[in-house]
C-alpha positions as CSV (number, residue, x, y, z in Angstrom):
1,M,79.3,101.2,127.6
2,L,83.0,101.9,127.0
3,G,83.3,105.7,126.3
4,L,81.0,108.7,126.5
5,G,82.2,111.0,123.7
6,T,80.1,112.2,120.9
7,V,78.7,108.8,119.8
8,G,78.3,107.6,123.4
9,R,76.2,110.6,124.3
10,G,74.0,109.8,121.3
11,V,73.6,106.2,122.4
12,Y,72.6,107.3,125.9
13,R,70.1,109.7,124.4
14,V,68.5,107.1,122.1
15,L,68.3,104.5,124.8
16,T,66.7,107.0,127.2
17,K,64.3,108.6,124.8
18,N,63.2,105.4,122.9
19,G,63.4,103.0,125.8
20,P,59.8,101.9,125.8
21,L,59.8,101.5,122.0
22,I,63.1,99.5,122.2
23,E,61.5,97.2,124.8
24,Q,58.5,96.6,122.6
25,R,60.6,95.7,119.6
26,T,63.1,93.5,121.4
27,G,61.0,91.9,124.1
28,A,63.2,93.1,126.9
29,G,64.2,96.4,128.5
30,V,67.7,97.6,127.7
31,V,69.2,99.2,130.8
32,L,72.6,101.0,130.6
33,K,74.2,99.9,133.9
34,K,77.8,101.3,133.7
35,V,79.8,103.7,131.5
36,L,83.6,103.6,131.4
37,V,85.2,107.1,131.3
38,R,88.6,108.6,132.1
39,D,87.2,111.3,134.4
40,T,83.9,111.0,136.2
41,G,83.8,114.7,137.1
42,R,83.9,116.0,133.5
43,Q,80.8,117.8,132.1
44,R,79.4,115.8,129.2
45,G,76.3,117.6,128.1
46,V,73.9,115.0,129.4
47,T,72.3,114.5,132.8
48,L,73.3,111.1,134.1
49,P,72.0,109.1,137.1
50,P,74.3,108.8,140.1
51,G,76.7,105.8,140.0
52,L,76.5,105.3,136.2
53,L,80.1,106.4,135.5
54,T,83.2,104.4,136.4
55,T,86.9,104.6,135.7
56,D,87.4,100.9,136.4
57,V,86.7,98.6,133.5
58,R,86.5,95.6,135.9
59,E,83.2,97.0,137.1
60,I,81.9,96.1,133.6
61,L,83.8,93.0,132.7
62,D,83.3,91.3,136.1
63,D,79.6,92.0,136.4
64,P,77.6,88.9,135.4
65,A,74.4,90.9,134.9
66,I,76.0,92.8,132.0
67,R,75.3,90.8,128.9
68,V,76.1,93.4,126.1
69,V,79.0,95.8,126.0
70,I,78.9,98.9,123.7
71,E,82.4,100.1,122.6
72,V,82.5,103.8,121.5
73,M,86.0,104.7,122.7
74,G,87.7,104.4,119.3
75,G,91.2,103.4,118.5
76,T,93.0,100.1,118.8
77,G,94.7,100.4,122.2
78,P,92.8,99.7,125.4
79,A,89.5,99.5,123.4
80,L,90.7,96.3,121.6
81,D,91.8,94.7,124.9
82,Y,88.5,95.4,126.6
83,V,86.5,94.2,123.6
84,L,88.4,91.0,123.3
85,A,88.0,90.3,127.1
86,A,84.3,91.0,126.9
87,L,83.8,88.6,123.9
88,R,85.9,85.8,125.5
89,S,83.7,86.1,128.6
90,G,80.6,85.5,126.6
91,R,79.4,89.1,126.4
92,S,78.1,90.3,123.1
93,V,79.9,93.5,121.8
94,V,78.5,96.3,119.7
95,T,81.1,98.7,118.3
96,A,81.3,101.7,115.9
97,N,85.1,101.4,115.7
98,K,86.2,101.1,112.1
99,D,89.9,101.0,113.0
100,M,89.5,98.1,115.3
101,V,87.1,96.1,113.0
102,S,89.1,96.7,109.8
103,E,92.5,95.9,111.3
104,H,91.6,93.2,113.9
105,G,88.5,91.6,112.5
106,R,90.1,88.1,112.6
107,E,90.9,88.4,116.4
108,L,87.5,89.8,117.1
109,F,85.6,87.0,115.4
110,Q,87.9,84.4,116.9
111,A,87.3,85.8,120.4
112,A,83.5,85.9,119.8
113,G,83.6,82.3,118.7
114,E,85.6,81.3,121.9
115,G,83.0,83.0,124.1
116,G,79.9,82.1,122.1
117,A,79.2,85.8,121.8
118,D,78.1,88.2,119.0
119,I,80.2,91.1,117.5
120,L,78.1,93.7,115.7
121,F,79.5,96.8,114.0
122,E,76.9,98.5,111.8
123,G,78.0,101.9,113.0
124,S,81.6,101.4,111.9
125,V,80.8,102.3,108.3
126,A,78.6,105.1,107.0
127,G,77.2,106.2,110.3
128,G,73.4,105.8,110.4
129,I,73.1,104.2,106.9
130,P,72.3,100.5,107.0
131,I,74.9,98.8,104.9
132,I,76.6,96.1,107.0
133,T,73.4,94.3,107.7
134,P,72.0,94.5,104.2
135,L,75.3,93.0,102.8
136,K,75.2,90.2,105.3
137,E,71.5,89.5,105.3
138,S,69.2,91.3,102.9
139,L,71.5,90.8,99.9
140,A,72.9,87.4,101.1
141,A,71.3,85.6,98.1
142,N,73.3,87.7,95.7
143,R,76.8,87.4,94.3
144,I,77.9,91.0,94.7
145,V,79.2,92.3,91.4
146,S,80.6,95.7,92.5
147,L,80.4,98.3,95.2
148,H,81.0,102.1,94.8
149,G,80.8,104.3,97.8
150,I,81.1,107.9,99.0
151,I,82.0,106.9,102.6
152,N,83.8,110.0,103.9
153,G,81.7,113.0,104.6
154,T,84.6,115.4,105.1
155,T,86.0,114.9,101.7
156,N,82.5,115.0,100.1
157,Y,81.8,118.3,101.9
158,I,85.1,119.7,100.6
159,L,84.6,118.6,97.0
160,T,81.0,119.9,97.1
161,R,82.2,123.3,98.2
162,M,84.9,123.3,95.5
163,T,82.3,122.3,92.9
164,R,79.5,124.8,93.8
165,E,81.7,127.8,94.7
166,G,84.9,127.4,92.7
167,L,87.0,127.2,95.9
168,D,90.5,125.7,96.0
169,L,91.2,122.7,98.3
170,A,92.8,124.8,101.0
171,T,89.9,127.2,101.3
172,A,87.3,124.4,101.2
173,L,89.2,122.5,103.9
174,A,89.3,125.5,106.1
175,A,85.6,125.9,105.7
176,A,85.1,122.2,106.7
177,Q,87.2,122.7,109.8
178,E,85.3,125.8,110.8
179,A,82.0,123.9,110.4
180,G,83.3,121.1,112.5
181,Y,83.3,118.5,109.7
182,A,87.1,118.2,109.5
183,E,89.6,117.6,112.3
184,A,92.5,120.0,113.0
185,D,94.6,117.2,111.5
186,P,92.6,116.1,108.4
187,H,95.2,113.7,107.1
188,A,93.1,110.5,107.5
189,D,90.2,112.1,105.7
190,I,91.7,114.0,102.8
191,D,94.4,111.4,102.1
192,G,91.8,108.6,101.8
193,L,92.8,106.5,104.8
194,D,89.4,106.7,106.6
195,A,87.6,105.6,103.5
196,A,90.1,102.8,102.9
197,R,89.4,101.4,106.4
198,K,85.7,101.4,105.8
199,L,86.1,99.9,102.3
200,A,88.2,97.1,103.8
201,I,85.2,96.2,106.0
202,L,82.6,96.4,103.2
203,A,84.7,94.5,100.7
204,S,85.4,91.7,103.2
205,I,81.7,91.2,103.7
206,A,80.7,91.7,100.1
207,F,83.2,89.2,98.7
208,N,83.6,86.8,101.7
209,T,87.3,87.3,101.9
210,R,89.4,89.1,104.4
211,I,90.6,92.6,103.2
212,L,92.8,94.7,105.4
213,P,93.2,98.5,105.1
214,Q,96.8,98.0,103.7
215,D,95.3,95.9,100.9
216,V,93.4,99.0,99.6
217,Y,95.0,101.1,96.9
218,V,94.6,104.7,98.2
219,E,94.9,108.2,96.7
220,G,93.4,111.2,98.5
221,I,92.0,114.5,97.2
222,R,95.1,116.7,97.7
223,P,95.9,116.7,93.9
224,V,92.4,117.8,92.9
225,T,92.4,121.4,91.8
226,A,89.7,124.0,91.0
227,E,90.7,123.6,87.3
228,D,90.0,119.9,87.4
229,I,86.6,120.6,89.0
230,G,85.8,123.1,86.2
231,Y,86.8,120.7,83.4
232,A,84.8,117.9,85.1
233,R,81.7,120.2,84.9
234,E,82.4,121.1,81.3
235,L,82.8,117.5,80.3
236,G,79.6,116.3,82.1
237,Y,81.1,114.9,85.3
238,T,81.3,115.6,89.1
239,V,84.4,114.9,91.1
240,K,84.0,112.5,94.1
241,L,86.3,110.5,96.4
242,L,85.1,107.0,95.6
243,A,85.7,103.8,97.4
244,I,85.4,101.0,94.8
245,A,85.4,97.2,95.2
246,R,84.6,94.5,92.6
247,E,85.3,90.9,92.1
248,T,87.1,90.1,88.8
249,A,88.7,87.0,87.2
250,E,92.1,88.5,88.2
251,G,91.1,88.9,91.9
252,V,89.3,91.3,94.2
253,E,89.8,95.0,93.3
254,V,89.8,97.5,96.2
255,R,90.7,101.1,95.7
256,V,90.0,104.6,97.0
257,H,90.7,107.7,94.9
258,P,89.2,110.8,93.3
259,A,87.1,110.1,90.3
260,F,85.1,111.8,87.6
261,V,81.5,110.5,88.0
262,P,78.9,111.1,85.2
263,Q,76.4,113.8,86.3
264,G,73.6,111.4,85.7
265,H,74.9,108.7,88.1
266,P,73.1,108.5,91.4
267,L,76.4,109.1,93.3
268,A,77.0,112.4,91.6
269,A,74.0,114.0,93.4
270,V,75.3,113.0,96.9
271,S,76.5,116.3,98.3
272,G,77.8,117.9,101.5
273,V,78.5,115.5,104.4
274,F,76.1,112.8,103.1
275,N,77.4,109.3,102.3
276,A,76.1,106.7,99.9
277,V,76.9,103.2,98.9
278,F,75.9,101.9,95.4
279,V,75.8,98.1,95.3
280,V,75.2,95.9,92.3
281,G,74.2,92.3,92.9
282,D,73.7,89.6,90.3
283,A,70.1,89.1,91.3
284,V,68.9,92.4,92.7
285,G,70.7,94.6,90.2
286,E,71.4,98.2,91.3
287,T,70.7,99.4,94.8
288,M,71.8,102.5,96.7
289,F,72.0,103.2,100.4
290,F,72.0,106.9,101.3
291,G,72.1,109.1,104.4
292,R,74.2,110.8,107.0
293,G,77.5,109.0,107.3
294,A,78.6,110.3,110.7
295,G,77.6,112.3,113.7
296,E,76.2,111.8,117.1
297,M,72.7,110.7,116.4
298,P,73.0,108.9,113.0
299,T,75.8,106.7,114.4
300,A,74.0,106.2,117.6
301,S,71.0,104.9,115.6
302,A,73.2,102.2,114.1
303,V,74.8,101.3,117.4
304,V,71.4,101.0,119.3
305,A,69.9,98.9,116.4
306,D,72.9,96.5,116.8
307,V,72.2,96.4,120.6
308,M,68.7,95.4,119.9
309,D,69.8,92.6,117.5
310,A,72.2,91.4,120.2
311,V,69.4,91.4,122.8
312,R,67.0,89.5,120.5
313,H,69.7,86.9,119.9
314,L,70.3,86.5,123.6
315,L,66.6,86.1,124.3
316,Y,65.5,83.9,121.4
317,R,68.8,82.7,119.7
318,A,67.2,84.4,116.7
319,P,69.0,83.5,113.4
320,G,71.3,86.1,112.1
321,L,74.6,86.4,110.2
322,F,76.5,87.8,113.2
323,G,79.6,85.7,112.7
324,C,82.5,86.1,110.3
325,T,81.6,85.8,106.6
326,C,85.2,85.7,105.4
327,F,85.2,82.1,104.5
328,D,87.2,82.4,101.3
329,N,90.8,83.4,100.6
330,K,90.6,85.3,97.3
331,P,93.6,87.0,95.6
332,L,93.8,90.7,95.3
333,K,93.9,92.3,91.9
334,P,97.2,94.3,91.4
335,P,96.4,98.0,90.8
336,G,98.3,97.9,87.5
337,L,95.9,95.4,86.0
338,V,92.8,97.6,86.7
339,D,91.0,98.7,83.6
340,T,89.2,102.1,83.6
341,R,89.0,105.4,81.8
342,F,91.1,108.5,82.7
343,Y,91.0,112.2,82.7
344,L,94.4,113.8,81.9
345,R,95.5,117.4,82.0
346,L,98.9,118.2,80.4
347,K,100.7,121.5,80.1
348,V,102.6,121.6,76.8
349,V,104.6,123.9,74.5
350,D,102.2,125.7,72.1
351,R,103.5,124.7,68.8
352,P,102.6,122.4,65.9
353,G,103.4,118.6,66.3
354,V,103.0,118.5,70.1
355,L,99.7,116.6,70.0
356,A,101.1,114.2,67.4
357,A,104.1,113.4,69.5
358,I,102.0,112.7,72.6
359,A,99.5,110.6,70.5
360,E,102.4,108.5,69.2
361,V,103.4,107.6,72.8
362,F,99.9,106.8,73.7
363,G,99.5,104.6,70.6
364,T,102.7,102.7,71.4
365,N,101.3,101.9,74.8
366,E,97.8,101.0,73.6
367,V,96.1,104.0,75.1
368,S,93.2,105.3,73.0
369,L,91.8,108.8,73.4
370,A,88.1,109.5,73.4
371,Q,88.2,113.3,73.8
372,V,90.8,116.0,73.5
373,I,90.4,119.7,74.4
374,Q,93.1,122.3,73.9
375,K,93.1,125.6,75.8
376,Q,95.5,128.4,76.2
377,V,97.2,129.1,79.5
378,P,100.0,131.7,80.1
379,D,103.0,130.8,77.8
380,L,101.7,127.3,77.2
381,A,98.8,125.2,75.9
382,E,96.7,122.9,78.1
383,L,95.6,119.6,76.8
384,V,92.6,118.0,78.5
385,M,92.0,114.4,77.5
386,I,89.6,111.5,78.4
387,T,90.8,108.1,77.4
388,H,88.9,105.0,76.4
389,R,89.1,102.2,78.9
390,V,92.7,101.3,79.4
391,R,94.9,99.1,81.6
392,E,96.4,101.3,84.3
393,A,99.9,99.9,83.8
394,N,99.8,100.9,80.2
395,L,98.7,104.4,81.0
396,R,101.4,104.9,83.7
397,R,104.0,103.7,81.3
398,A,102.9,106.1,78.6
399,L,102.7,109.0,81.0
400,A,106.3,108.3,82.3
401,T,107.5,108.7,78.7
402,I,105.3,111.7,77.9
403,G,106.5,113.5,81.1
404,D,110.1,113.3,79.7
405,L,109.2,114.8,76.3
406,P,110.8,118.3,75.8
407,V,107.5,119.7,74.6
408,V,105.7,118.7,77.8
409,S,106.0,121.1,80.7
410,E,103.9,119.1,83.2
411,V,101.5,116.2,83.6
412,A,99.3,118.3,85.9
413,S,96.4,115.8,86.7
414,V,95.5,112.2,86.3
415,I,92.0,111.3,87.6
416,R,90.1,108.1,86.9
417,V,86.6,108.2,85.3
418,E,84.2,105.8,87.0
419,G,80.5,104.9,87.0
420,E,79.8,105.0,83.3
421,E,79.0,101.3,83.2
422,Y,76.1,101.4,85.7
């Protein structure tokens, strides 16, 4: 095993505790022979047998008795080099590294092909929730229609605290950091980058085409305010950071952003640090996968299950879709062509004719309003609107014009409304 941090400790504990059960279910004992670490003298919270730790990766890569390598180092530096070397040497690799899989999937599968090895990565998305294997195997008979996911527990925890307690983003983020759910630098989580990497993996599998993290349109939760959360509740919605992928006639649509989700939608009830992925297939219909999306033991559960699959394959050459499923090269749908509904919050001068001026701009740009609420705020009026389904480019063009109107003080919020079609 490469690495012995939080997930690595969990893997060691699962292998130790459930060893007899794993042997019964795979047909062979799984023995952890070497663990690569930076410092063999560091205390790690687990009691390890003598000689297990090493600082020399060659003790792993040069040992012919080692058939499976588990990578839980993280990042795309040395970890990538070690994994590529292991695959090319014919060793199967199990990883929970979303950065490496999302950014270097092509290299990994090519190396696995060269070495006749397997690369498995269930733990790279949504922790202990089975989603990679169901997409590759259990739902393989389906053409996947769409995928909506809450796949970042930190942002879901923050939005849950904002919703339940009326907190602002800064206060909820501080609570997440104090509870250990958010890093000291939360940039990757709250700006949507972590979810975008995971969505790139899921969409690549779901639609059989290679999607990279940079292909995903991303907005984080920084613009979401307590006022938006309050209006969402009033209008019958809950605010979530959604990862969305669907295949359309105009290409594959991949985006991560905050969204108003109807309170009756299954994803609206996913709270705290829990994750969920809502998948629609043309044959199976609607399915949802729910559970803990991160943490020592949930992620270790996924990693060890992959180890067991790799062992079965080595023993029996059991059939499985372990290889790359990106056999198509589908175009990406430009964000401006996406059709959805929007929640808008505008601060305007409180006088007659303002709404008519705004409505005229919307009409010129083919934006139709489904709901309008007007409320007083100090020295101004606040207009809260929900649009009918509209092409994003049309809405953005309208808002650019509206923002320049003398009667409009601020376009305060623009949040998409998703999930009403399920």
